[in-house]
TILUMPA-615718 format. One record per residue (C-alpha): residue number from 1; residue in one letter; x, y, z. Coordinates in Angstrom, 3 decimals, always signed. Each point is the difference from the previous one (the first is absolute). Last residue first. Example, Ala and Ser with C-alpha at 12.3 -4.5 7.8 and 13.67 -1.06 7.14 Angstrom:
! residues 2
rec num->2	residu->s	x->+13.670	y->-1.060	z->+7.140
rec num->1	residu->a	x->-1.370	y->-3.440	z->+0.660
END
This chain:
! residues 382
rec num->382	residu->x	x->+72.263	y->+101.287	z->+147.863
rec num->381	residu->x	x->+0.287	y->+2.161	z->-2.993
rec num->380	residu->x	x->-3.421	y->-1.061	z->-1.330
rec num->379	residu->x	x->+0.159	y->-1.681	z->-3.445
rec num->378	residu->x	x->+0.074	y->+2.164	z->-3.148
rec num->377	residu->x	x->-2.813	y->+0.698	z->-2.587
rec num->376	residu->x	x->+0.120	y->+0.789	z->-3.595
rec num->375	residu->x	x->-3.361	y->+1.398	z->-1.450
rec num->374	residu->x	x->-0.947	y->-0.179	z->-3.638
rec num->373	residu->x	x->-3.060	y->+1.635	z->-1.550
rec num->372	residu->x	x->-1.260	y->-0.284	z->-3.539
rec num->371	residu->x	x->-2.130	y->+2.043	z->-2.113
rec num->370	residu->x	x->-1.955	y->-0.347	z->-3.228
rec num->369	residu->x	x->-3.149	y->-0.191	z->-0.649
rec num->368	residu->x	x->+1.182	y->-3.542	z->+0.673
rec num->367	residu->x	x->+0.573	y->+0.207	z->+3.518
rec num->366	residu->x	x->+3.398	y->-1.841	z->+1.280
rec num->365	residu->x	x->+1.084	y->-0.853	z->+3.677
rec num->364	residu->x	x->+3.127	y->-0.763	z->+0.985
rec num->363	residu->x	x->+1.511	y->-0.845	z->+3.669
rec num->362	residu->x	x->+3.602	y->-0.633	z->+0.931
rec num->361	residu->x	x->+1.889	y->-1.491	z->+2.815
rec num->360	residu->x	x->+3.002	y->+0.426	z->+2.023
rec num->359	residu->x	x->+1.122	y->-1.675	z->+3.252
rec num->358	residu->x	x->-1.439	y->-3.388	z->-0.211
rec num->357	residu->x	x->+2.119	y->-2.398	z->+1.899
rec num->356	residu->x	x->-2.468	y->-3.143	z->-0.407
rec num->355	residu->x	x->-2.763	y->+0.680	z->-2.134
rec num->354	residu->x	x->-2.994	y->-0.672	z->+2.302
rec num->353	residu->x	x->-2.938	y->-2.058	z->-1.362
rec num->352	residu->x	x->-0.534	y->-2.028	z->+2.727
rec num->351	residu->x	x->+0.062	y->+3.125	z->+2.175
rec num->350	residu->x	x->+0.120	y->+3.180	z->-1.385
rec num->349	residu->x	x->+0.974	y->+2.101	z->+2.914
rec num->348	residu->x	x->+3.830	y->+0.308	z->-0.605
rec num->347	residu->x	x->-0.435	y->+3.851	z->-0.306
rec num->346	residu->x	x->+1.260	y->+0.326	z->-3.415
rec num->345	residu->x	x->-2.353	y->-3.151	z->-0.805
rec num->344	residu->x	x->-2.878	y->+2.091	z->+1.492
rec num->343	residu->x	x->+1.080	y->+3.145	z->-1.881
rec num->342	residu->x	x->+0.099	y->-1.944	z->-3.232
rec num->341	residu->x	x->-3.749	y->-1.206	z->+0.535
rec num->340	residu->x	x->-1.288	y->+3.416	z->+1.044
rec num->339	residu->x	x->+1.469	y->+1.825	z->-2.801
rec num->338	residu->x	x->-1.811	y->-2.405	z->-2.360
rec num->337	residu->x	x->-3.282	y->+0.744	z->+1.838
rec num->336	residu->x	x->+0.753	y->+3.871	z->-0.491
rec num->335	residu->x	x->+0.063	y->-0.486	z->-3.653
rec num->334	residu->x	x->-2.966	y->-2.619	z->-0.264
rec num->333	residu->x	x->-2.530	y->+2.113	z->+2.144
rec num->332	residu->x	x->-1.404	y->+2.030	z->-2.721
rec num->331	residu->x	x->+0.067	y->-2.724	z->-2.487
rec num->330	residu->x	x->-1.643	y->-2.881	z->+2.287
rec num->329	residu->x	x->+2.178	y->-2.492	z->-1.704
rec num->328	residu->x	x->+0.252	y->-3.423	z->+1.681
rec num->327	residu->x	x->+2.359	y->-2.135	z->+1.748
rec num->326	residu->x	x->-0.236	y->-2.552	z->-2.621
rec num->325	residu->x	x->+0.998	y->+1.403	z->-3.324
rec num->324	residu->x	x->+0.602	y->+3.514	z->+1.622
rec num->323	residu->x	x->+2.799	y->-1.364	z->+1.633
rec num->322	residu->x	x->+0.494	y->-3.083	z->+2.301
rec num->321	residu->x	x->+1.627	y->+1.661	z->+2.919
rec num->320	residu->x	x->+3.001	y->-1.003	z->-1.013
rec num->319	residu->x	x->-0.178	y->+2.074	z->-3.237
rec num->318	residu->x	x->+3.606	y->-0.391	z->-1.112
rec num->317	residu->x	x->+2.614	y->-1.933	z->+1.551
rec num->316	residu->x	x->+3.646	y->+1.228	z->-1.476
rec num->315	residu->x	x->+2.536	y->-2.852	z->+0.537
rec num->314	residu->x	x->-2.609	y->-2.849	z->+0.849
rec num->313	residu->x	x->-1.127	y->-0.906	z->+3.243
rec num->312	residu->x	x->-3.480	y->+1.111	z->-0.528
rec num->311	residu->x	x->+0.031	y->-0.312	z->-4.075
rec num->310	residu->x	x->+1.290	y->+2.614	z->-2.089
rec num->309	residu->x	x->+3.101	y->-1.867	z->-0.794
rec num->308	residu->x	x->-2.290	y->-3.319	z->-1.082
rec num->307	residu->x	x->+2.833	y->-1.099	z->-2.348
rec num->306	residu->x	x->-2.881	y->+0.044	z->-2.971
rec num->305	residu->x	x->-1.467	y->+3.003	z->+0.937
rec num->304	residu->x	x->+3.228	y->+1.834	z->+0.310
rec num->303	residu->x	x->+0.892	y->-1.250	z->-3.319
rec num->302	residu->x	x->-3.016	y->+1.132	z->-1.606
rec num->301	residu->x	x->+0.683	y->+3.682	z->+1.334
rec num->300	residu->x	x->+3.425	y->+0.016	z->-2.035
rec num->299	residu->x	x->-1.150	y->+1.532	z->-3.282
rec num->298	residu->x	x->+0.980	y->+3.529	z->+1.188
rec num->297	residu->x	x->+2.580	y->-0.211	z->+3.092
rec num->296	residu->x	x->-1.258	y->-1.372	z->+3.286
rec num->295	residu->x	x->-1.470	y->+2.028	z->+3.080
rec num->294	residu->x	x->+0.180	y->+3.217	z->-1.918
rec num->293	residu->x	x->-3.315	y->+1.173	z->+0.894
rec num->292	residu->x	x->-1.095	y->+0.099	z->-3.740
rec num->291	residu->x	x->+1.478	y->-3.818	z->-0.460
rec num->290	residu->x	x->-1.700	y->-1.625	z->+3.091
rec num->289	residu->x	x->-3.121	y->+2.478	z->-1.172
rec num->288	residu->x	x->-0.431	y->-1.976	z->-3.099
rec num->287	residu->x	x->-0.720	y->-3.436	z->+1.801
rec num->286	residu->x	x->-2.075	y->+1.392	z->+2.455
rec num->285	residu->x	x->-2.046	y->+1.935	z->-2.558
rec num->284	residu->x	x->-0.688	y->-3.546	z->-1.618
rec num->283	residu->x	x->-1.504	y->-1.540	z->+3.023
rec num->282	residu->x	x->-2.414	y->+2.893	z->-0.061
rec num->281	residu->x	x->-0.667	y->+2.769	z->+2.521
rec num->280	residu->x	x->+3.389	y->-0.925	z->+1.312
rec num->279	residu->x	x->+0.944	y->+3.467	z->+1.220
rec num->278	residu->x	x->+3.340	y->-0.615	z->+1.850
rec num->277	residu->x	x->+0.997	y->-0.906	z->+3.842
rec num->276	residu->x	x->+3.500	y->-0.386	z->-0.011
rec num->275	residu->x	x->+2.455	y->-1.673	z->+2.504
rec num->274	residu->x	x->+3.382	y->-0.071	z->+0.889
rec num->273	residu->x	x->+1.517	y->+2.795	z->-2.079
rec num->272	residu->x	x->+3.513	y->+0.905	z->-0.466
rec num->271	residu->x	x->+0.224	y->-1.358	z->-3.496
rec num->270	residu->x	x->-2.785	y->+2.491	z->-1.057
rec num->269	residu->x	x->+2.158	y->+2.903	z->+0.601
rec num->268	residu->x	x->+0.712	y->+2.505	z->+2.997
rec num->267	residu->x	x->+0.377	y->+3.733	z->+0.648
rec num->266	residu->x	x->-3.646	y->+0.417	z->+0.765
rec num->265	residu->x	x->-0.516	y->+2.886	z->-2.043
rec num->264	residu->x	x->+1.966	y->-1.412	z->-3.132
rec num->263	residu->x	x->-1.654	y->-3.236	z->+0.391
rec num->262	residu->x	x->-3.250	y->+1.353	z->+0.103
rec num->261	residu->x	x->+0.530	y->+2.280	z->-3.091
rec num->260	residu->x	x->+1.130	y->-3.104	z->-2.065
rec num->259	residu->x	x->-3.230	y->-1.988	z->+1.315
rec num->258	residu->x	x->-2.105	y->+2.845	z->-0.851
rec num->257	residu->x	x->+1.331	y->+0.141	z->-3.851
rec num->256	residu->x	x->-0.286	y->-3.876	z->-0.034
rec num->255	residu->x	x->-3.326	y->-0.062	z->+1.288
rec num->254	residu->x	x->-1.266	y->+2.642	z->-2.377
rec num->253	residu->x	x->+1.579	y->-1.544	z->-3.003
rec num->252	residu->x	x->-1.482	y->-3.537	z->+0.170
rec num->251	residu->x	x->-3.701	y->-0.174	z->-0.489
rec num->250	residu->x	x->+0.091	y->+1.695	z->-3.157
rec num->249	residu->x	x->-2.984	y->-0.901	z->-2.252
rec num->248	residu->x	x->+1.081	y->-1.957	z->-3.329
rec num->247	residu->x	x->-0.133	y->+1.521	z->-3.413
rec num->246	residu->x	x->+0.208	y->+3.594	z->+0.303
rec num->245	residu->x	x->-2.647	y->+2.066	z->-1.094
rec num->244	residu->x	x->-0.109	y->+2.374	z->+2.694
rec num->243	residu->x	x->+3.571	y->+0.943	z->-0.347
rec num->242	residu->x	x->+1.818	y->-0.084	z->+3.502
rec num->241	residu->x	x->+0.681	y->+2.742	z->+2.489
rec num->240	residu->x	x->+1.602	y->-0.941	z->+3.117
rec num->239	residu->x	x->-1.886	y->-1.968	z->+2.468
rec num->238	residu->x	x->-0.943	y->+1.038	z->+3.722
rec num->237	residu->x	x->+2.157	y->-0.118	z->+2.929
rec num->236	residu->x	x->-0.409	y->-0.181	z->+3.755
rec num->235	residu->x	x->+3.335	y->-0.500	z->+2.203
rec num->234	residu->x	x->+0.557	y->-0.673	z->+3.446
rec num->233	residu->x	x->+3.452	y->-1.145	z->+1.133
rec num->232	residu->x	x->+1.969	y->-0.786	z->+3.267
rec num->231	residu->x	x->-3.538	y->-0.271	z->+2.063
rec num->230	residu->x	x->+1.575	y->-1.136	z->+3.277
rec num->229	residu->x	x->-2.032	y->-2.625	z->+2.180
rec num->228	residu->x	x->-0.819	y->+1.032	z->+3.420
rec num->227	residu->x	x->-0.110	y->-2.693	z->+2.596
rec num->226	residu->x	x->+3.365	y->-0.024	z->+1.768
rec num->225	residu->x	x->+0.133	y->+3.895	z->-0.174
rec num->224	residu->x	x->-3.591	y->+0.443	z->+1.366
rec num->223	residu->x	x->+1.080	y->+1.832	z->+3.248
rec num->222	residu->x	x->-2.833	y->+2.556	z->-0.600
rec num->221	residu->x	x->+2.305	y->+3.000	z->-0.259
rec num->220	residu->x	x->+2.775	y->-1.987	z->-1.916
rec num->219	residu->x	x->-3.062	y->-0.732	z->-2.695
rec num->218	residu->x	x->-1.264	y->+3.450	z->-0.002
rec num->217	residu->x	x->+3.359	y->+1.715	z->-0.751
rec num->216	residu->x	x->+0.668	y->-2.612	z->-2.670
rec num->215	residu->x	x->-3.524	y->+1.117	z->-1.528
rec num->214	residu->x	x->-3.045	y->-2.179	z->+0.114
rec num->213	residu->x	x->-2.226	y->-1.952	z->-2.478
rec num->212	residu->x	x->-2.523	y->-1.861	z->+1.581
rec num->211	residu->x	x->-1.247	y->-2.594	z->-2.703
rec num->210	residu->x	x->-3.440	y->-1.444	z->-0.951
rec num->209	residu->x	x->-1.719	y->-2.895	z->-1.690
rec num->208	residu->x	x->-3.532	y->-0.689	z->-1.413
rec num->207	residu->x	x->-1.773	y->-2.863	z->-1.885
rec num->206	residu->x	x->-2.583	y->-1.141	z->-2.017
rec num->205	residu->x	x->+0.845	y->-2.414	z->-2.829
rec num->204	residu->x	x->+0.421	y->-0.497	z->-3.543
rec num->203	residu->x	x->+2.752	y->-2.980	z->-0.689
rec num->202	residu->x	x->+2.663	y->+0.491	z->-2.238
rec num->201	residu->x	x->+0.271	y->-2.054	z->-2.951
rec num->200	residu->x	x->+2.134	y->-3.235	z->-0.586
rec num->199	residu->x	x->-2.749	y->-2.442	z->+1.376
rec num->198	residu->x	x->-2.415	y->+1.544	z->-2.522
rec num->197	residu->x	x->+2.317	y->-0.995	z->-2.774
rec num->196	residu->x	x->+2.767	y->+2.216	z->-1.437
rec num->195	residu->x	x->+1.862	y->-1.060	z->-3.016
rec num->194	residu->x	x->-2.403	y->+0.704	z->-1.775
rec num->193	residu->x	x->-2.868	y->+2.260	z->+1.037
rec num->192	residu->x	x->-2.569	y->-1.373	z->+2.649
rec num->191	residu->x	x->+0.654	y->-3.585	z->-0.547
rec num->190	residu->x	x->-1.934	y->-2.268	z->+2.744
rec num->189	residu->x	x->+2.112	y->-1.763	z->+1.866
rec num->188	residu->x	x->+2.371	y->-2.853	z->-1.642
rec num->187	residu->x	x->+3.227	y->+1.561	z->+0.272
rec num->186	residu->x	x->-0.451	y->+0.968	z->+3.525
rec num->185	residu->x	x->-1.336	y->-3.387	z->+1.029
rec num->184	residu->x	x->+2.834	y->-1.714	z->-1.815
rec num->183	residu->x	x->+2.589	y->+2.184	z->+1.901
rec num->182	residu->x	x->-1.139	y->-0.862	z->+3.521
rec num->181	residu->x	x->-2.311	y->+2.676	z->+1.637
rec num->180	residu->x	x->+0.562	y->-0.241	z->+3.892
rec num->179	residu->x	x->-2.445	y->+1.836	z->+2.125
rec num->178	residu->x	x->-0.084	y->+3.111	z->+2.066
rec num->177	residu->x	x->-2.328	y->+2.384	z->-1.865
rec num->176	residu->x	x->-0.848	y->+3.507	z->+1.251
rec num->175	residu->x	x->+3.338	y->+0.417	z->+1.903
rec num->174	residu->x	x->+0.222	y->+1.383	z->+3.543
rec num->173	residu->x	x->+0.975	y->-3.048	z->+1.426
rec num->172	residu->x	x->+2.867	y->-0.504	z->-2.106
rec num->171	residu->x	x->+1.901	y->-3.327	z->-0.025
rec num->170	residu->x	x->-2.323	y->-1.688	z->-2.698
rec num->169	residu->x	x->+0.539	y->+3.150	z->-2.051
rec num->168	residu->x	x->+3.625	y->-0.773	z->-0.934
rec num->167	residu->x	x->-1.624	y->-2.959	z->-1.670
rec num->166	residu->x	x->-2.228	y->+1.907	z->-1.851
rec num->165	residu->x	x->+2.991	y->+2.272	z->-1.062
rec num->164	residu->x	x->+1.976	y->-2.696	z->-1.303
rec num->163	residu->x	x->-2.383	y->-2.149	z->-2.024
rec num->162	residu->x	x->-1.421	y->+3.603	z->-1.372
rec num->161	residu->x	x->+3.582	y->+0.598	z->-1.299
rec num->160	residu->x	x->+0.454	y->-3.409	z->-1.148
rec num->159	residu->x	x->-2.946	y->+0.789	z->-2.720
rec num->158	residu->x	x->+2.325	y->+2.612	z->-1.716
rec num->157	residu->x	x->+2.684	y->-3.000	z->-0.219
rec num->156	residu->x	x->-2.504	y->-2.406	z->-1.194
rec num->155	residu->x	x->-1.495	y->+1.992	z->-2.697
rec num->154	residu->x	x->+3.846	y->+0.579	z->-1.544
rec num->153	residu->x	x->+2.504	y->+2.951	z->+0.254
rec num->152	residu->x	x->+1.832	y->-0.446	z->-3.601
rec num->151	residu->x	x->+1.985	y->+3.336	z->+0.556
rec num->150	residu->x	x->-1.400	y->+2.572	z->-2.708
rec num->149	residu->x	x->-3.439	y->-1.903	z->-0.960
rec num->148	residu->x	x->-0.903	y->-0.976	z->+3.403
rec num->147	residu->x	x->+0.941	y->+3.827	z->+1.360
rec num->146	residu->x	x->-2.583	y->+0.903	z->-2.587
rec num->145	residu->x	x->-2.286	y->-2.626	z->+1.071
rec num->144	residu->x	x->+0.331	y->+1.366	z->+3.464
rec num->143	residu->x	x->-0.727	y->+3.794	z->-1.015
rec num->142	residu->x	x->-3.071	y->-1.322	z->-2.166
rec num->141	residu->x	x->-1.349	y->-1.823	z->+2.944
rec num->140	residu->x	x->+0.525	y->+2.779	z->+2.285
rec num->139	residu->x	x->-1.987	y->+2.372	z->-2.212
rec num->138	residu->x	x->-2.662	y->-2.624	z->-0.569
rec num->137	residu->x	x->-0.825	y->-0.504	z->+3.891
rec num->136	residu->x	x->+0.139	y->+3.969	z->+0.546
rec num->135	residu->x	x->-2.674	y->+0.802	z->-2.546
rec num->134	residu->x	x->+1.830	y->+1.746	z->-2.709
rec num->133	residu->x	x->-0.977	y->-1.975	z->-2.931
rec num->132	residu->x	x->+1.629	y->-0.726	z->-3.207
rec num->131	residu->x	x->+2.599	y->+3.015	z->+0.036
rec num->130	residu->x	x->-1.926	y->+2.333	z->-2.425
rec num->129	residu->x	x->-3.543	y->-1.184	z->+0.863
rec num->128	residu->x	x->-0.171	y->+1.147	z->+3.490
rec num->127	residu->x	x->+2.588	y->+2.584	z->+0.311
rec num->126	residu->x	x->-2.696	y->+2.359	z->+1.647
rec num->125	residu->x	x->+1.046	y->+3.824	z->+0.014
rec num->124	residu->x	x->-3.504	y->+1.493	z->-1.349
rec num->123	residu->x	x->-2.124	y->-1.131	z->+2.812
rec num->122	residu->x	x->+1.923	y->-1.446	z->+2.929
rec num->121	residu->x	x->+2.412	y->-2.701	z->+0.257
rec num->120	residu->x	x->+0.410	y->-1.825	z->+3.354
rec num->119	residu->x	x->+1.586	y->-3.189	z->-1.466
rec num->118	residu->x	x->-2.930	y->-2.191	z->+1.243
rec num->117	residu->x	x->-0.301	y->-1.816	z->+3.150
rec num->116	residu->x	x->-1.854	y->-3.439	z->-0.447
rec num->115	residu->x	x->-3.178	y->-0.152	z->+2.448
rec num->114	residu->x	x->-0.622	y->+0.956	z->+3.686
rec num->113	residu->x	x->-0.686	y->-2.524	z->+2.253
rec num->112	residu->x	x->+2.261	y->+1.244	z->+2.866
rec num->111	residu->x	x->+1.219	y->+3.408	z->-0.838
rec num->110	residu->x	x->-0.470	y->+2.184	z->+3.154
rec num->109	residu->x	x->+3.229	y->+1.721	z->+0.268
rec num->108	residu->x	x->+2.152	y->+1.624	z->+2.740
rec num->107	residu->x	x->+3.415	y->+1.563	z->+0.166
rec num->106	residu->x	x->+0.989	y->+1.937	z->+3.077
rec num->105	residu->x	x->+2.847	y->+2.314	z->+0.754
rec num->104	residu->x	x->+0.459	y->+1.960	z->+3.499
rec num->103	residu->x	x->+2.217	y->+2.674	z->+0.674
rec num->102	residu->x	x->+2.478	y->+0.507	z->+2.918
rec num->101	residu->x	x->+2.871	y->+2.735	z->-0.049
rec num->100	residu->x	x->-1.238	y->+2.604	z->-2.610
rec num->99	residu->x	x->+1.046	y->+2.781	z->-2.145
rec num->98	residu->x	x->+3.699	y->-1.152	z->-0.194
rec num->97	residu->x	x->+0.180	y->-0.611	z->-3.590
rec num->96	residu->x	x->+0.541	y->-3.874	z->+0.586
rec num->95	residu->x	x->-3.238	y->-0.115	z->+2.058
rec num->94	residu->x	x->-2.195	y->+1.724	z->-2.644
rec num->93	residu->x	x->+1.775	y->-2.039	z->-2.963
rec num->92	residu->x	x->-0.700	y->-3.391	z->+2.203
rec num->91	residu->x	x->-3.514	y->+0.715	z->+0.507
rec num->90	residu->x	x->-0.460	y->+0.686	z->-3.720
rec num->89	residu->x	x->+1.928	y->-3.223	z->-0.542
rec num->88	residu->x	x->-2.482	y->-2.032	z->+1.761
rec num->87	residu->x	x->-2.844	y->+1.309	z->-1.627
rec num->86	residu->x	x->+1.612	y->-0.677	z->-3.222
rec num->85	residu->x	x->+1.057	y->-3.480	z->+1.059
rec num->84	residu->x	x->-3.803	y->-0.783	z->+0.790
rec num->83	residu->x	x->-1.224	y->+1.550	z->-3.428
rec num->82	residu->x	x->+2.679	y->-1.771	z->-2.054
rec num->81	residu->x	x->-2.611	y->-2.369	z->-1.449
rec num->80	residu->x	x->-1.711	y->+3.140	z->-1.643
rec num->79	residu->x	x->+1.041	y->+3.033	z->+1.754
rec num->78	residu->x	x->-2.825	y->+1.459	z->+2.119
rec num->77	residu->x	x->+1.015	y->+1.896	z->+2.870
rec num->76	residu->x	x->-1.984	y->+1.843	z->+3.055
rec num->75	residu->x	x->+1.924	y->+2.580	z->+1.823
rec num->74	residu->x	x->-1.169	y->+0.711	z->+3.517
rec num->73	residu->x	x->+1.058	y->+3.105	z->+2.032
rec num->72	residu->x	x->-0.298	y->-0.437	z->+3.985
rec num->71	residu->x	x->-3.196	y->+1.022	z->+1.826
rec num->70	residu->x	x->+0.131	y->-2.493	z->+2.774
rec num->69	residu->x	x->-2.522	y->-2.291	z->-1.153
rec num->68	residu->x	x->+0.139	y->-3.527	z->+1.744
rec num->67	residu->x	x->+0.259	y->-3.579	z->-0.995
rec num->66	residu->x	x->-3.333	y->-0.433	z->-2.216
rec num->65	residu->x	x->-0.724	y->+3.363	z->-0.853
rec num->64	residu->x	x->+3.915	y->+0.091	z->-1.178
rec num->63	residu->x	x->-0.726	y->-2.750	z->-2.434
rec num->62	residu->x	x->-2.790	y->+2.091	z->-1.630
rec num->61	residu->x	x->+2.424	y->+3.114	z->-0.492
rec num->60	residu->x	x->+2.508	y->-2.465	z->-1.841
rec num->59	residu->x	x->-2.680	y->-1.703	z->-1.813
rec num->58	residu->x	x->-1.302	y->+3.006	z->-1.775
rec num->57	residu->x	x->-2.709	y->-1.156	z->-2.234
rec num->56	residu->x	x->+1.967	y->+0.738	z->-3.155
rec num->55	residu->x	x->+2.346	y->-2.449	z->+0.465
rec num->54	residu->x	x->-1.961	y->-3.027	z->+0.661
rec num->53	residu->x	x->+0.858	y->-2.176	z->-3.092
rec num->52	residu->x	x->+3.821	y->+1.126	z->+0.303
rec num->51	residu->x	x->+0.865	y->+0.110	z->+3.862
rec num->50	residu->x	x->+3.010	y->+1.688	z->+1.723
rec num->49	residu->x	x->-0.160	y->+2.270	z->+3.022
rec num->48	residu->x	x->+2.728	y->+2.258	z->+1.293
rec num->47	residu->x	x->-0.632	y->+1.306	z->+3.446
rec num->46	residu->x	x->+1.646	y->+2.997	z->+1.711
rec num->45	residu->x	x->+1.583	y->+0.857	z->+3.218
rec num->44	residu->x	x->-0.763	y->-3.222	z->+2.075
rec num->43	residu->x	x->+0.708	y->-0.198	z->+3.883
rec num->42	residu->x	x->-3.865	y->+0.289	z->+0.558
rec num->41	residu->x	x->-0.653	y->-3.023	z->-1.950
rec num->40	residu->x	x->+1.684	y->-1.946	z->+2.469
rec num->39	residu->x	x->+3.494	y->-1.365	z->+0.284
rec num->38	residu->x	x->+1.956	y->-3.095	z->+1.138
rec num->37	residu->x	x->+1.311	y->-0.229	z->-3.531
rec num->36	residu->x	x->-1.427	y->-3.625	z->-0.394
rec num->35	residu->x	x->-3.337	y->+1.329	z->+1.817
rec num->34	residu->x	x->+0.039	y->+3.143	z->-2.724
rec num->33	residu->x	x->+0.491	y->-2.900	z->-2.831
rec num->32	residu->x	x->-2.927	y->-2.151	z->+1.199
rec num->31	residu->x	x->-2.255	y->+3.156	z->+0.764
rec num->30	residu->x	x->+0.684	y->+0.834	z->-3.921
rec num->29	residu->x	x->-1.059	y->-3.355	z->-1.173
rec num->28	residu->x	x->-3.047	y->-0.109	z->+2.014
rec num->27	residu->x	x->-0.916	y->+3.359	z->-1.300
rec num->26	residu->x	x->+0.542	y->-0.710	z->-3.686
rec num->25	residu->x	x->-2.278	y->-3.041	z->+0.385
rec num->24	residu->x	x->-2.855	y->+1.985	z->+1.629
rec num->23	residu->x	x->+0.533	y->+2.711	z->-1.934
rec num->22	residu->x	x->-0.565	y->-2.030	z->-3.320
rec num->21	residu->x	x->-3.013	y->-1.628	z->+1.461
rec num->20	residu->x	x->-0.529	y->-3.283	z->+1.329
rec num->19	residu->x	x->-2.901	y->-2.494	z->-0.415
rec num->18	residu->x	x->+1.632	y->-1.626	z->-3.635
rec num->17	residu->x	x->+3.462	y->-0.389	z->+1.629
rec num->16	residu->x	x->+1.670	y->-2.541	z->-2.322
rec num->15	residu->x	x->+3.506	y->-0.490	z->+0.333
rec num->14	residu->x	x->+3.306	y->+1.313	z->+0.824
rec num->13	residu->x	x->+1.231	y->-0.444	z->+3.662
rec num->12	residu->x	x->-0.014	y->+3.735	z->+1.279
rec num->11	residu->x	x->+3.444	y->+1.619	z->-0.151
rec num->10	residu->x	x->+2.429	y->+1.845	z->+2.336
rec num->9	residu->x	x->+2.844	y->+2.345	z->+0.437
rec num->8	residu->x	x->+1.715	y->+1.993	z->+2.702
rec num->7	residu->x	x->+3.179	y->+2.284	z->+0.084
rec num->6	residu->x	x->+0.631	y->-0.212	z->-3.488
rec num->5	residu->x	x->+2.846	y->+2.238	z->-0.258
rec num->4	residu->x	x->+1.385	y->+3.333	z->-2.021
rec num->3	residu->x	x->+3.351	y->+1.846	z->+0.473
rec num->2	residu->x	x->-0.247	y->+3.281	z->+0.331
rec num->1	residu->x	x->+0.865	y->+2.920	z->-2.534
END
């Protein structure tokens, strides 16, 4: 089986695009990724498109109408907040298996102005009332409070996640919000579901991101060795069985299982990482995922926060893009946008926010419904 690489990648600045269509946003991101790889749509053998809210309208085919219909197979993916990562992984799987040498993965979403997202329960299986509330703000508030009960994590420590990520976003021209949010401002913002205030919740935005996925043979053929980012691991998992009447929603096990599989596939561990883009849908989530991904031992996440280990310049920078809290969270695009951020650092192209000497990075998304996608990326060889 071939090693797999990201030969080209791009994303649009996340924000509000009321006059633009899903296919327009996705098409622009796709063309940007193709330009980055020095290819055209005629060089692509398959397209994998991720969009959650627009999945039923065949976004992949509509994107091809924008950039050129060549008759290639199109797969449309919807997998909660892991939608973009799932589209990418489908492309990775096809190249890894030797079916194709060059495919395109696109994630796109129109989400600006959307209301609070729920837990995705459908008639007959909703946990609403059993677990308090299965809306996402409440689920991650409950999980954060359980961490506080076990380990003494404070409101201030949760709020510092937002301070950090908003600071990082000031250096990212593609982030939705580029502003400092001092601790007092974060803590005094409108309370959504304690301990998450409004500034500790991810931002609903429009956006798109795309990646050109290549076999090793194709990378060499195109002379892209100095730019191609190696995909050391690609893992997608869902939750194991848990009783329906459990006391707390489980937002941890899926990530822990996926991380374990990713370390085994990549042949590395969390101490080898230089940066991480993880799923900070809420500030509490980032704290939990420090431990779920093995960046620290259980109960040590508050110390990482206090010691500023996860800030740019710290031991293991996390969400240098600004994360979902500040960069934004257009669901279908998020997974590939995380890959864009890490790839940019591994190429040494991140400018003011560059993680110096970055050679190995991890991206993580979790979609409660539930699923988790993790990718481990390695810098170009030369």
